[in-house]
FIDRENPA-957169 format. One record per residue: residue number from 1; residue in one letter; y negated, z, x of N, C-alpha, C, O in turn. Coordinates in steps of 0.05 Angstrom, whole numbers, plus 5000, padded with zeros to 4 digits. Each point is the difference from the previous one (the first is absolute). Example, Ala and Ser with C-alpha at 12.3 -4.5 7.8 and 13.67 -1.06 7.14 Angstrom:
<selums>
{selum 1,'A',{5114,5156,5264},{4976,5000,4982},{4976,5000,5018},{5000,5013,5021}},
{selum 2,'S',{4979,4973,4972},{4976,5001,5016},{4978,5014,4985},{4978,5004,5010}},
</selums>
This chain:
<selums>
{selum 1,'M',{5217,4405,4814},{4992,5014,5025},{5003,4981,5024},{5019,4985,5002}},
{selum 2,'D',{4961,5016,5015},{5000,4984,5024},{5019,5012,5020},{4996,5022,5010}},
{selum 3,'E',{5026,4963,4997},{5020,5011,5018},{4989,5005,5028},{5011,5016,5015}},
{selum 4,'N',{4966,4971,4991},{4988,5005,5027},{4988,5028,5002},{4995,5010,5022}},
{selum 5,'N',{5001,5003,4954},{4988,5027,5000},{5021,5022,4998},{4993,5024,4999}},
{selum 6,'L',{5033,4968,5000},{5021,5020,4999},{5003,5014,5027},{4998,4988,5021}},
{selum 7,'L',{5006,5038,4978},{5004,5016,5025},{5029,4999,5008},{5018,5007,4984}},
{selum 8,'S',{4987,4985,5040},{5027,4999,5011},{5012,5027,5004},{4986,5019,5008}},
{selum 9,'P',{5040,4985,4986},{5013,5026,5006},{5000,5006,5030},{5006,5023,5008}},
{selum 10,'L',{4989,4956,5008},{4999,5004,5029},{4971,5007,5010},{4996,5003,5024}},
{selum 11,'S',{4986,4998,4957},{4972,5006,5008},{4999,5029,5011},{5018,5016,4996}},
{selum 12,'W',{4961,4989,5019},{4997,5026,5012},{4995,5022,4979},{5007,5023,5004}},
{selum 13,'A',{4981,4969,4973},{4997,5020,4979},{5027,5009,4989},{5004,5024,4996}},
{selum 14,'C',{5013,4957,4999},{5027,5006,4989},{5018,5013,5021},{5015,5018,4993}},
{selum 15,'S',{4984,4972,5031},{5018,5009,5021},{4992,5027,5012},{5017,5016,5007}},
{selum 16,'Y',{4957,4988,4996},{4990,5024,5015},{4979,5017,4985},{4991,5020,5011}},
{selum 17,'G',{5002,4972,4964},{4979,5015,4986},{4973,4996,5013},{4983,5018,5000}},
{selum 18,'Y',{5013,4958,5013},{4976,4994,5014},{4979,4990,4981},{5001,4977,4991}},
{selum 19,'G',{4980,5040,5002},{4979,4992,4982},{4984,5024,4992},{5004,5022,5009}},
{selum 20,'L',{4977,4974,4973},{4981,5020,4991},{4997,4999,4970},{5006,4980,4987}},
{selum 21,'F',{4985,5042,5001},{4993,5000,4972},{4977,5019,4994},{4995,5019,5015}},
{selum 22,'E',{4992,4976,4963},{4979,5017,4989},{5004,5003,4970},{5007,4980,4987}},
{selum 23,'T',{4990,5044,5003},{5002,5005,4971},{4973,5009,4990},{4989,5019,5010}},
{selum 24,'I',{5002,4967,4969},{4972,5003,4991},{4999,5007,4971},{5014,4988,4984}},
{selum 25,'L',{4970,5031,5009},{4996,5008,4972},{4984,4979,4985},{4980,4990,5011}},
{selum 26,'V',{5029,5002,4965},{4985,4982,4983},{4991,5015,4975},{5017,5011,4986}},
{selum 27,'Q',{4957,4989,5009},{4989,5012,4976},{4979,4981,4988},{4985,4988,5015}},
{selum 28,'M',{5016,5009,4959},{4982,4982,4986},{5001,4972,5012},{4980,4985,5001}},
{selum 29,'G',{5044,5007,5008},{5004,4973,5010},{4989,4996,5028},{5000,4977,5010}},
{selum 30,'R',{4992,5044,5004},{4988,4998,5027},{5018,5014,5021},{5008,5023,4995}},
{selum 31,'P',{4998,4964,5027},{5014,5014,5022},{4980,5017,5015},{4982,4990,5013}},
{selum 32,'L',{5022,5036,4987},{4981,5019,5010},{5002,5003,5031},{5022,5003,5011}},
{selum 33,'F',{4955,4997,5001},{4998,5003,5030},{5016,4978,5014},{5013,5005,5021}},
{selum 34,'L',{4987,4971,4968},{5015,4978,5011},{4990,4994,5029},{5015,4994,5017}},
{selum 35,'K',{4959,5008,4986},{4988,4994,5027},{5012,5018,5021},{5007,4991,5022}},
{selum 36,'Q',{4995,5035,4972},{5011,5019,5020},{5030,4995,5005},{5009,5002,5023}},
{selum 37,'H',{5006,4991,4956},{5028,4994,5004},{5004,4975,5017},{5018,5000,5017}},
{selum 38,'L',{4967,4980,4977},{5003,4975,5016},{4991,5004,5029},{5012,4988,5018}},
{selum 39,'Q',{4969,5029,4986},{4991,5006,5027},{5022,5014,5016},{5005,4994,5023}},
{selum 40,'R',{5008,5026,4964},{5021,5014,5014},{5024,4981,5006},{5011,5001,5021}},
{selum 41,'M',{4995,4982,4959},{5022,4980,5005},{4993,4981,5022},{5017,4994,5016}},
{selum 42,'A',{4958,4998,4985},{4991,4981,5022},{5003,5013,5027},{5008,4987,5019}},
{selum 43,'E',{4984,5038,4983},{5001,5014,5026},{5029,5004,5008},{5007,4996,5024}},
{selum 44,'S',{5011,5010,4957},{5028,5003,5007},{5013,4973,5007},{5016,4998,5018}},
{selum 45,'A',{4976,4981,4967},{5011,4973,5006},{4992,4991,5028},{5017,4989,5014}},
{selum 46,'D',{4959,5017,4993},{4991,4993,5027},{5015,5016,5022},{5008,4989,5020}},
{selum 47,'A',{4997,5036,4974},{5014,5017,5020},{5029,4992,5002},{5012,5003,5022}},
{selum 48,'L',{5000,4988,4957},{5029,4993,5000},{5006,4971,5003},{5023,4991,4998}},
{selum 49,'G',{4956,4993,5005},{5004,4971,5005},{5009,4985,4976},{5017,4982,5002}},
{selum 50,'L',{4972,5024,4975},{5007,4987,4975},{4977,4982,4990},{4977,5009,5001}},
{selum 51,'F',{5029,4967,4991},{4979,4983,4988},{4993,5011,4972},{5018,5006,4985}},
{selum 52,'M',{4956,4997,5009},{4991,5009,4974},{4981,4979,4989},{4981,4993,5014}},
{selum 53,'P',{5022,4998,4961},{4981,4982,4989},{4972,5012,5000},{4997,5024,5000}},
{selum 54,'A',{4983,4959,5000},{4972,5010,5000},{4995,5017,4975},{5012,4995,4979}},
{selum 55,'K',{4972,5025,5024},{4994,5019,4978},{4989,4985,4976},{5006,5008,4977}},
{selum 56,'E',{4978,4971,5027},{4989,4985,4978},{5022,4986,4984},{4999,4999,4976}},
{selum 57,'V',{5021,4991,5039},{5023,4987,4987},{5016,5020,4984},{5007,4995,4977}},
{selum 58,'L',{4999,5028,5035},{5014,5021,4986},{4985,5010,4975},{5012,5004,4979}},
{selum 59,'N',{4962,4999,5023},{4984,5008,4977},{5002,4980,4977},{5003,5008,4977}},
{selum 60,'N',{4997,4966,5030},{5003,4980,4979},{5027,5000,4987},{5002,4998,4976}},
{selum 61,'W',{5019,5005,5040},{5027,5002,4989},{5003,5024,4981},{5011,4998,4979}},
{selum 62,'I',{4978,5024,5030},{5002,5025,4984},{4984,4997,4974},{5010,5008,4979}},
{selum 63,'E',{4967,4981,5022},{4983,4996,4976},{5014,4982,4980},{5001,5006,4976}},
{selum 64,'E',{5011,4972,5034},{5014,4981,4982},{5024,5014,4988},{5006,4996,4976}},
{selum 65,'L',{5009,5020,5039},{5023,5013,4990},{4993,5020,4979},{5014,5002,4979}},
{selum 66,'L',{4965,5014,5025},{4992,5020,4980},{4990,4987,4975},{5006,5010,4978}},
{selum 67,'I',{4980,4968,5024},{4991,4986,4976},{5024,4989,4984},{5001,5002,4976}},
{selum 68,'E',{5018,4986,5038},{5023,4988,4987},{5017,5022,4987},{5011,4996,4978}},
{selum 69,'A',{4992,5026,5035},{5017,5022,4990},{4987,5017,4979},{5013,5014,4985}},
{selum 70,'T',{4960,4985,5013},{4984,5016,4982},{5007,5030,5003},{5000,5015,4980}},
{selum 71,'L',{5007,4993,5044},{5006,5028,5005},{4975,5017,5000},{4980,4993,5013}},
{selum 72,'R',{5021,5030,4973},{4977,5018,4999},{5004,5025,5017},{4982,5008,5015}},
{selum 73,'T',{5042,5003,4983},{5006,5025,5015},{5027,4997,5013},{5020,4993,4987}},
{selum 74,'G',{4982,5014,5039},{5025,4999,5014},{4996,5000,5030},{4982,5013,5010}},
{selum 75,'R',{5035,4972,5003},{4999,4999,5030},{5004,4971,5010},{5014,4984,4987}},
{selum 76,'L',{4974,5010,5035},{5004,4975,5014},{5011,5006,5027},{4990,5016,5015}},
{selum 77,'K',{5032,4969,4992},{5012,5003,5026},{4997,4974,5015},{5008,4979,4990}},
{selum 78,'I',{4980,5023,5034},{4997,4976,5018},{5019,5004,5023},{4998,5020,5014}},
{selum 79,'S',{5019,4961,4991},{5019,5001,5022},{4996,4976,5019},{4998,4978,4990}},
{selum 80,'L',{5001,5027,5035},{5002,4979,5021},{5028,5001,5011},{5008,5019,5013}},
{selum 81,'L',{5007,4959,4982},{5028,4999,5007},{5003,4983,5025},{4996,4976,4999}},
{selum 82,'G',{5011,5036,5023},{5004,4985,5025},{5021,4979,4998},{5022,5006,4991}},
{selum 83,'D',{4972,4970,5018},{5018,4977,4997},{5011,4993,5028},{5021,5008,5008}},
{selum 84,'K',{4964,4975,5006},{5008,4992,5027},{4976,4992,5016},{4978,4994,4989}},
{selum 85,'K',{5025,5005,5037},{4978,4992,5017},{5001,4970,5005},{5021,4988,5006}},
{selum 86,'A',{4956,4999,4990},{4998,4972,5005},{4996,4995,5030},{4989,5017,5014}},
{selum 87,'A',{5021,4961,4995},{4997,4994,5029},{4971,5000,5008},{4983,4987,4987}},
{selum 88,'G',{5011,5027,5034},{4973,5001,5011},{4982,5019,4986},{4977,5004,5008}},
{selum 89,'E',{5032,5010,4970},{4984,5019,4985},{5006,5028,5010},{5022,5007,5006}},
{selum 90,'D',{4957,5010,4995},{5003,5027,5008},{5009,5018,4977},{5014,5020,5004}},
{selum 91,'K',{4978,4972,4972},{5006,5017,4977},{5024,4991,4983},{5005,4976,4999}},
{selum 92,'L',{5009,5042,4989},{5023,4994,4983},{4990,4989,4974},{4982,5011,4987}},
{selum 93,'Q',{5029,4966,5005},{4994,4989,4974},{5009,5020,4978},{5019,5015,5003}},
{selum 94,'T',{4967,4984,4974},{5006,5019,4979},{5000,4986,4973},{4988,4979,4997}},
{selum 95,'N',{5026,5032,4984},{4997,4993,4972},{4986,5024,4986},{5005,5023,5006}},
{selum 96,'T',{4977,4971,4976},{4985,5020,4986},{5011,5003,4972},{5002,4981,4985}},
{selum 97,'L',{5005,5044,5008},{5011,5006,4973},{4982,5018,4985},{4992,5022,5010}},
{selum 98,'L',{5000,4971,4966},{4983,5016,4983},{5017,5008,4975},{5011,4983,4986}},
{selum 99,'I',{4990,5043,5009},{5015,5010,4977},{4982,5018,4983},{4987,5018,5011}},
{selum 100,'L',{5013,4978,4963},{4985,5017,4982},{5020,5016,4983},{5020,4989,4990}},
{selum 101,'Q',{4974,5037,5006},{5016,5017,4982},{4981,5014,4981},{4980,5012,5009}},
{selum 102,'E',{5026,4987,4966},{4982,5011,4980},{5008,5028,4993},{5023,5008,5002}},
{selum 103,'G',{4957,5008,4990},{5005,5027,4990},{4986,5022,5015},{4992,4996,5023}},
{selum 104,'I',{5005,5027,4964},{4988,5024,5012},{5021,5012,5019},{5023,5005,4992}},
{selum 105,'I',{4969,5001,5032},{5019,5009,5020},{5005,5030,4998},{5023,5009,5002}},
{selum 106,'Y',{4956,5007,4996},{5003,5029,4999},{4987,5011,4975},{4977,4993,4993}},
{selum 107,'Q',{5038,5023,4992},{4990,5011,4975},{4979,5022,5004},{4999,5013,5021}},
{selum 108,'A',{4984,4990,4959},{4977,5019,5002},{5009,5029,5005},{4986,5015,5013}},
{selum 109,'D',{5037,4993,4976},{5007,5028,5002},{5006,5008,5029},{4998,5024,5007}},
{selum 110,'L',{5009,4957,5010},{5005,5007,5028},{4975,5009,5013},{5000,5019,5017}},
{selum 111,'Y',{4977,4969,4976},{4975,5008,5012},{4990,5026,4989},{4986,5016,5013}},
{selum 112,'E',{5021,4990,4962},{4991,5025,4987},{5016,5024,5010},{4989,5022,5003}},
{selum 113,'L',{5037,4974,5002},{5017,5022,5008},{5004,5002,5030},{5006,5021,5011}},
{selum 114,'G',{4992,4956,5002},{5006,4999,5029},{5030,4995,5004},{5016,5002,4981}},
{selum 115,'V',{4992,4992,5043},{5027,4993,5006},{5011,5019,5022},{4985,5014,5013}},
{selum 116,'E',{5041,4985,4991},{5013,5015,5021},{5009,4982,5023},{5011,4978,4995}},
{selum 117,'I',{4984,5030,5029},{5009,4985,5023},{5015,5019,5019},{5000,5024,4996}},
{selum 118,'G',{5012,4965,5025},{5015,5016,5019},{5002,4986,5027},{4992,4977,5003}},
{selum 119,'L',{5018,5038,5016},{5003,4989,5027},{5028,4988,5004},{5020,5013,4993}},
{selum 120,'L',{4981,4963,5017},{5025,4986,5004},{5013,5009,5027},{4987,5009,5018}},
{selum 121,'G',{5039,4987,4983},{5014,5005,5025},{5000,4975,5018},{5020,4995,5013}},
{selum 122,'L',{4958,4990,4986},{4998,4975,5014},{4973,4999,5015},{4981,5013,4992}},
{selum 123,'S',{5018,4972,5030},{4976,4998,5015},{4992,4972,5005},{5016,4981,4999}},
{selum 124,'K',{4958,5015,5007},{4989,4974,5008},{4993,5001,5030},{4991,5021,5010}},
{selum 125,'N',{5012,4957,5003},{4993,4997,5028},{4971,4992,5002},{4994,4976,4995}},
{selum 126,'E',{4989,5042,5012},{4971,4994,5002},{4994,4981,5022},{4977,4989,5002}},
{selum 127,'Q',{5042,5006,5017},{4995,4982,5021},{5008,4971,4993},{4995,4981,5015}},
{selum 128,'S',{5018,5015,4962},{5009,4974,4992},{4976,4981,4995},{4980,5008,4988}},
{selum 129,'H',{5023,4968,5021},{4980,4979,4996},{4998,4992,4970},{4980,4990,4991}},
{selum 130,'L',{5042,5015,4994},{5001,4991,4973},{4990,5020,4979},{4995,4993,4978}},
{selum 131,'V',{5003,5032,5030},{4996,5021,4981},{4973,4996,4985},{4997,5009,4977}},
{selum 132,'R',{4984,4979,5036},{4973,4996,4987},{4998,4974,4985},{4978,4993,4991}},
{selum 133,'H',{5044,4992,5006},{4999,4975,4985},{5019,5001,4976},{5021,5013,5001}},
{selum 134,'K',{4971,4974,4977},{5016,5001,4976},{5019,4976,5000},{4995,4979,4988}},
{selum 135,'T',{5027,5025,5026},{5020,4979,5004},{5020,4998,4977},{5003,5019,4985}},
{selum 136,'L',{5011,4958,5014},{5021,4997,4980},{5023,5018,5005},{5015,5007,4981}},
{selum 137,'N',{4989,5002,5043},{5022,5017,5007},{4994,5029,4991},{4989,5016,5015}},
{selum 138,'Y',{5017,4989,4960},{4991,5025,4987},{5024,5018,4993},{4997,5019,4985}},
{selum 139,'M',{5026,4976,5027},{5024,5015,4993},{4997,5030,5006},{5010,5017,4985}},
{selum 140,'E',{4977,4989,5038},{4997,5028,5007},{4986,5016,4978},{5008,5022,4993}},
{selum 141,'N',{4971,4966,4996},{4985,5013,4978},{5016,5001,4974},{4998,5020,4986}},
{selum 142,'I',{5017,4959,5009},{5016,5000,4975},{5021,5021,5000},{5003,5015,4981}},
{selum 143,'L',{5011,4988,5042},{5021,5020,5002},{4987,5028,4999},{5011,5019,4987}},
{selum 144,'A',{4966,4984,5025},{4986,5026,4999},{4991,5007,4972},{5001,5023,4991}},
{selum 145,'R',{4990,4957,4994},{4991,5004,4973},{5024,5009,4982},{4997,5017,4982}},
{selum 146,'E',{5026,4971,5023},{5024,5008,4985},{5007,5029,5006},{5009,5015,4982}},
{selum 147,'Q',{4988,4993,5043},{5004,5028,5007},{4981,5019,4985},{5009,5021,4990}},
{selum 148,'A',{4966,4971,5009},{4980,5016,4986},{5007,5002,4970},{4999,5021,4988}},
{selum 149,'N',{5008,4956,5000},{5007,5000,4972},{5025,5017,4995},{5002,5013,4979}},
{selum 150,'G',{5017,4987,5040},{5024,5016,4997},{4994,5030,4999},{5015,5016,4989}},
{selum 151,'Q',{4962,4992,5023},{4991,5028,5000},{4983,5006,4975},{4992,5023,4996}},
{selum 152,'G',{5003,4956,4988},{4983,5004,4977},{4971,4999,5006},{4983,5008,4984}},
{selum 153,'W',{5010,4982,5039},{4972,4998,5008},{4988,4973,4993},{5014,4980,4998}},
{selum 154,'F',{4960,5020,4996},{4985,4976,4995},{4997,4984,5026},{5000,4975,5000}},
{selum 155,'E',{4997,5039,5022},{4996,4987,5026},{5011,5017,5022},{5001,5025,4998}},
{selum 156,'G',{5006,4963,5024},{5009,5014,5024},{4983,4993,5024},{4990,4978,5002}},
{selum 157,'L',{5007,5041,5016},{4983,4996,5024},{5017,4998,5025},{5020,5014,5003}},
{selum 158,'F',{4972,4968,5015},{5011,4998,5026},{4985,5018,5020},{4977,5006,4995}},
{selum 159,'V',{5037,5002,5026},{4987,5011,5023},{5003,4980,5022},{5016,4981,4998}},
{selum 160,'N',{4968,5022,5024},{5003,4983,5023},{5018,5013,5021},{5012,5021,4995}},
{selum 161,'S',{4990,4967,5029},{5017,5011,5020},{4991,5027,5011},{5015,5014,5013}},
{selum 162,'Q',{4960,4993,4981},{4989,5026,5008},{5002,5020,4978},{4988,5022,5002}},
{selum 163,'Q',{5026,4971,4977},{5004,5017,4976},{4974,5007,4986},{4996,5021,4989}},
{selum 164,'R',{4985,4959,5012},{4976,5003,4984},{5002,4980,4976},{5013,4980,5002}},
{selum 165,'V',{4973,5028,4977},{5001,4984,4976},{4985,4973,5005},{4978,5000,5012}},
{selum 166,'C',{5033,4978,4979},{4986,4974,5004},{4995,4986,4974},{4977,4993,4995}},
{selum 167,'E',{5043,5002,4987},{4995,4985,4976},{5023,5004,4980},{5020,5012,5007}},
{selum 168,'G',{4976,4978,4969},{5021,5000,4980},{5015,4974,5000},{4993,4982,5016}},
{selum 169,'T',{5027,5015,4967},{5016,4975,4999},{4983,4978,4989},{5005,4976,5007}},
{selum 170,'I',{4976,5030,4975},{4983,4979,4988},{4971,5009,5000},{4983,4988,4986}},
{selum 171,'S',{5010,5033,5028},{4973,5011,4997},{4990,5013,5026},{5015,5004,5019}},
{selum 172,'N',{4959,5001,4981},{4987,5017,5021},{4995,5027,4988},{4995,5003,4976}},
{selum 173,'I',{5005,5017,5041},{4997,5028,4992},{4973,5012,5008},{4990,4994,5022}},
{selum 174,'F',{4998,5022,4961},{4976,5014,5005},{5004,5030,4993},{5014,5006,4981}},
{selum 175,'I',{4975,5011,5035},{5001,5029,4995},{4971,5010,4999},{4983,4991,5015}},
{selum 176,'V',{5012,5029,4968},{4974,5013,4998},{5003,5029,5009},{5016,5014,4987}},
{selum 177,'K',{4970,4993,5034},{5002,5028,5010},{4973,5009,5009},{4986,4986,5016}},
{selum 178,'D',{5006,5037,4974},{4974,5012,5007},{4977,4980,4993},{4980,4998,5013}},
{selum 179,'G',{5025,4987,4965},{4980,4982,4990},{4998,4973,5015},{4984,4983,4994}},
{selum 180,'I',{5034,5013,5026},{5000,4976,5016},{5024,4983,4992},{5022,5010,4999}},
{selum 181,'I',{4973,4964,4997},{5021,4981,4994},{5011,4990,5027},{4985,4990,5017}},
{selum 182,'K',{5041,5013,4986},{5013,4992,5025},{5022,4979,4995},{5014,5001,4979}},
{selum 183,'T',{4990,4981,5039},{5021,4980,4998},{5009,4992,5028},{4984,4999,5018}},
{selum 184,'P',{5042,4995,4985},{5009,4991,5027},{4985,4976,5010},{4995,4982,4984}},
{selum 185,'G',{4999,5017,5041},{4987,4976,5012},{5020,4978,5005},{5025,5005,5001}},
{selum 186,'P',{4966,4970,5003},{5018,4977,5005},{5019,5004,5022},{5022,4989,4999}},
{selum 187,'R',{4971,5025,5022},{5018,5004,5023},{5023,5018,4994},{5019,5003,5016}},
{selum 188,'E',{4981,5010,4961},{5022,5017,4992},{5024,4985,4991},{5022,5011,4996}},
{selum 189,'G',{4976,4962,5000},{5022,4984,4992},{5000,4994,4970},{5018,5008,4986}},
{selum 190,'L',{4962,4977,5005},{4998,4994,4972},{4988,4973,4995},{4986,4989,5017}},
{selum 191,'L',{5019,5001,4960},{4986,4976,4990},{4975,5009,4986},{5001,5015,4980}},
{selum 192,'S',{4976,4977,5031},{4975,5009,4988},{4994,4984,4975},{4993,4977,5001}},
{selum 193,'G',{5011,5036,4976},{4997,4986,4974},{4971,4993,4994},{4982,5012,5010}},
{selum 194,'V',{5015,4967,4975},{4973,4991,4991},{4987,5023,4985},{4977,5006,5004}},
{selum 195,'T',{5038,5007,4978},{4988,5022,4984},{4994,5024,5018},{4980,5014,4996}},
{selum 196,'R',{5037,4991,5024},{4995,5022,5019},{4973,4997,5012},{4984,5019,5001}},
{selum 197,'Q',{5010,4957,5009},{4974,4995,5013},{4977,5002,4981},{4979,5010,5007}},
{selum 198,'L',{5025,4980,4968},{4979,5003,4980},{4994,5029,4994},{4976,5007,4997}},
{selum 199,'I',{5044,5010,5002},{4996,5028,4994},{4985,5013,5023},{4982,5016,4995}},
{selum 200,'I',{5025,4978,5030},{4986,5011,5023},{4970,4992,4998},{4982,5017,5005}},
{selum 201,'D',{5013,4957,4990},{4972,4991,4998},{4985,5013,4977},{4977,5008,5003}},
{selum 202,'L',{5036,4994,4974},{4988,5013,4976},{4993,5029,5005},{4979,5010,4993}},
{selum 203,'A',{5039,5004,5020},{4995,5029,5006},{4976,5002,5018},{4983,5018,4995}},
{selum 204,'Q',{5015,4966,5026},{4977,5001,5018},{4974,4993,4986},{4979,5012,5004}},
{selum 205,'D',{5022,4967,4979},{4976,4992,4985},{4991,5021,4980},{4976,5001,4994}},
{selum 206,'N',{5042,5016,4997},{4993,5020,4980},{4999,5028,5013},{5001,5021,4986}},
{selum 207,'L',{4996,4980,5040},{4996,5025,5015},{5023,5019,4996},{4996,5025,4999}},
{selum 208,'L',{5028,4965,4998},{5024,5016,4999},{5013,4999,5027},{5009,4979,5009}},
{selum 209,'P',{4993,5044,5005},{5012,5000,5027},{5028,4988,5001},{5017,5009,4984}},
{selum 210,'C',{4987,4971,5033},{5026,4987,5001},{5006,4993,5029},{4984,4987,5013}},
{selum 211,'V',{5040,5021,4997},{5006,4994,5028},{5029,4989,5002},{5017,5007,4985}},
{selum 212,'E',{4986,4976,5036},{5027,4992,5007},{5009,5018,5023},{4987,5004,5020}},
{selum 213,'T',{5037,5008,4976},{5008,5021,5019},{5031,5002,5000},{5014,4987,4984}},
{selum 214,'K',{4996,5031,5033},{5028,5006,5000},{5007,5020,4978},{4986,5020,4997}},
{selum 215,'I',{5035,4975,4988},{5009,5018,4979},{5029,5007,5004},{5017,4982,5002}},
{selum 216,'Y',{4989,5044,4998},{5027,5009,5003},{5012,5008,4973},{4985,5008,4982}},
{selum 217,'P',{5041,4989,5014},{5012,5005,4974},{4992,5027,4987},{4996,5002,4976}},
{selum 218,'G',{5002,5019,5041},{4994,5026,4989},{4973,5002,4987},{4995,5017,4983}},
{selum 219,'E',{4987,4964,5024},{4973,5000,4989},{4999,4991,4971},{4982,5006,4985}},
{selum 220,'L',{5039,4979,5007},{5000,4988,4973},{5001,5021,4978},{4985,4999,4981}},
{selum 221,'I',{5033,5020,5023},{5003,5022,4980},{4975,5018,5001},{4992,5011,4979}},
{selum 222,'G',{4996,4992,5044},{4977,5017,5003},{4974,4986,4991},{4979,5013,5000}},
{selum 223,'G',{5023,4962,4993},{4976,4986,4992},{4990,5008,4972},{5016,5008,4983}},
{selum 224,'E',{4958,4990,5013},{4989,5006,4973},{5007,4978,4980},{5004,5006,4977}},
{selum 225,'E',{4996,4969,5033},{5005,4978,4983},{5015,4978,5017},{4996,4999,5024}},
{selum 226,'L',{5019,4985,4962},{5012,4976,5012},{4997,4977,4981},{5000,5003,4976}},
{selum 227,'F',{4997,4973,5036},{5001,4976,4983},{5010,4977,5018},{4998,5000,5024}},
{selum 228,'I',{5014,4980,4962},{5010,4977,5014},{4986,4975,4989},{4990,5000,4977}},
{selum 229,'T',{5010,4979,5038},{4986,4975,4992},{5016,4975,5006},{5014,4999,5020}},
{selum 230,'N',{4983,4981,4963},{5006,4973,5007},{4985,4982,4981},{4987,5010,4982}},
{selum 231,'S',{5016,4964,5021},{4983,4981,4985},{5007,5000,4970},{4983,4993,4984}},
{selum 232,'L',{5042,5013,5009},{5007,4999,4972},{4995,5027,4986},{4991,5000,4977}},
{selum 233,'M',{5014,5022,5036},{4997,5026,4988},{4971,5011,5003},{4992,5017,4984}},
{selum 234,'G',{4993,4972,5035},{4973,5011,5005},{5003,5027,5013},{5012,5003,5021}},
{selum 235,'V',{4977,5018,4966},{5001,5027,5010},{5019,5016,4981},{4993,5004,4977}},
{selum 236,'M',{5029,5005,5034},{5020,5015,4984},{5000,5029,5009},{5006,5006,5023}},
{selum 237,'P',{4988,5013,4959},{5001,5028,5007},{5028,5010,5005},{5019,4992,4986}},
{selum 238,'V',{4984,5025,5035},{5026,5013,5005},{4997,5029,4994},{4983,5014,5011}},
{selum 239,'T',{5034,4996,4971},{4998,5028,4991},{5024,5017,5008},{5001,5024,4995}},
{selum 240,'K',{5019,4963,5018},{5023,5015,5008},{5012,4987,5025},{5002,4976,5002}},
{selum 241,'F',{5005,5041,5018},{5012,4990,5024},{5028,5012,5003},{5002,5024,5006}},
{selum 242,'A',{5019,4960,4990},{5028,5009,5003},{5004,5026,4985},{5013,5019,5010}},
{selum 243,'G',{4977,4983,4965},{5005,5023,4983},{4978,5021,5001},{5000,5017,4982}},
{selum 244,'T',{4982,4981,5037},{4979,5020,5003},{4974,4989,4989},{4991,4979,5008}},
{selum 245,'P',{4996,5036,4973},{4975,4990,4989},{4978,4998,5022},{4999,5017,5018}},
{selum 246,'I',{4984,4963,4980},{4978,4997,5018},{4975,5011,4986},{4994,4992,4977}},
{selum 247,'G',{4992,5026,5036},{4977,5013,4988},{5008,5014,4974},{5017,5017,5001}},
{selum 248,'K',{4970,4976,4978},{5005,5013,4974},{5021,4984,4984},{5005,5006,4977}},
{selum 249,'G',{5006,4974,5035},{5021,4984,4987},{4989,4979,4981},{5014,4989,4983}},
{selum 250,'V',{4960,5006,5019},{4987,4979,4984},{4982,4983,5018},{4993,5010,5022}},
{selum 251,'P',{5000,4966,4970},{4982,4984,5017},{4975,5015,5007},{4987,5012,4983}},
{selum 252,'G',{5005,4988,5043},{4978,5016,5009},{4973,4987,4996},{4998,4976,4993}},
{selum 253,'R',{4981,5039,5013},{4973,4991,4996},{4993,4976,5018},{4988,4981,4990}},
{selum 254,'V',{5018,5021,5035},{4993,4979,5019},{5016,4974,4992},{4988,4978,5000}},
{selum 255,'T',{5037,5025,4994},{5017,4977,4992},{4988,4987,4976},{4998,4975,4998}},
{selum 256,'S',{4994,5041,4982},{4988,4989,4976},{4974,4986,5005},{4994,4979,4988}},
{selum 257,'S',{4990,5031,5031},{4975,4987,5007},{5005,4974,5014},{4987,4980,4994}},
{selum 258,'I',{5033,5019,5024},{5007,4975,5013},{5010,4980,4980},{4993,4976,5002}},
{selum 259,'R',{5023,5032,4980},{5011,4982,4979},{4977,4988,4984},{5000,4976,4994}},
{selum 260,'K',{4981,5040,4999},{4977,4991,4984},{4983,4980,5015},{4993,4979,4990}},
{selum 261,'I',{5002,5027,5035},{4984,4982,5017},{5015,4973,5004},{4988,4979,5000}},
{selum 262,'Y',{5038,5023,5005},{5016,4976,5004},{5001,4983,4975},{4998,4976,5001}},
{selum 263,'Q',{5004,5037,4975},{5000,4985,4975},{4974,4985,4996},{4999,4978,4990}},
{selum 264,'E',{4979,5035,5018},{4974,4986,4998},{4999,4976,5018},{4988,4979,4992}},
{selum 265,'L',{5024,5023,5031},{5002,4977,5018},{5017,4977,4988},{4994,4977,5002}},
{selum 266,'L',{5028,5031,4986},{5017,4981,4986},{4985,4985,4978},{5002,4976,4998}},
{selum 267,'D',{4983,5039,4987},{4984,4988,4978},{4980,4980,5011},{4996,4978,4988}},
{selum 268,'K',{4991,5028,5034},{4981,4982,5013},{5015,4974,5010},{4990,4978,4997}},
{selum 269,'E',{5034,5026,5014},{5015,4978,5010},{5009,4981,4978},{5000,4976,5003}},
{selum 270,'I',{5007,5036,4974},{5008,4983,4977},{4976,4984,4990},{5003,4977,4992}},
{selum 271,'Q',{4973,5035,5008},{4977,4987,4989},{4986,4981,5020},{4983,4984,4992}},
{selum 272,'A',{5025,5017,5033},{4987,4984,5021},{5004,4970,4995},{4990,4984,5015}},
</selums>
């Protein structure tokens, strides 16, 4: 190992959690929606003053890593680890870390039966400059996820300072009511996931009404359907909210349609 590439314990990443990461689904040896993930990381790196290698360089590193690892199914994590500022430079120097993990992340029966989620006793500050960036400082979400797991929930939801629903610990939330797909808007205090945006675009392309709006906790139980999204799980049906069945207690028609359309997009991405 080249000692020049070692990250100092005094680096900003180690000392302050100063950095970014992206987690990407790998199927058939391909990192899916890599372009969108790198674009989001680049926008955050620019906003937070972090140096990021050129996308072409990152693409080459990732391709070489996947070929060497012969990974077919799993996840790729890209981390930008803040190091130190060079004299005269505006941006913080970084080390780039690529990690591959093999295996199926979510079992098929979860999608067939749906999962249970609930509301956390924790809130997100929608005014925070960091809430819309996927930073290394993820302790708030980790502790919240442990709280959700302690309740026996698959996922837990945050509210913002106005007591409106904003996001889950690892996911974005969608509700279906009166045939309309609704999701909290970015100003509600959330990290806008790559999959979240893909679902919004797919719904619009397939003439499924979809809006970004304010959602209050009481609307979740009254919704006809719920589902959550992230890049690893895709579209996960929610069939129970804190012990109360959602709709008929099975994945709903709109959720199933969105899952089917999203899977078709995944298949195209794999074959591209």
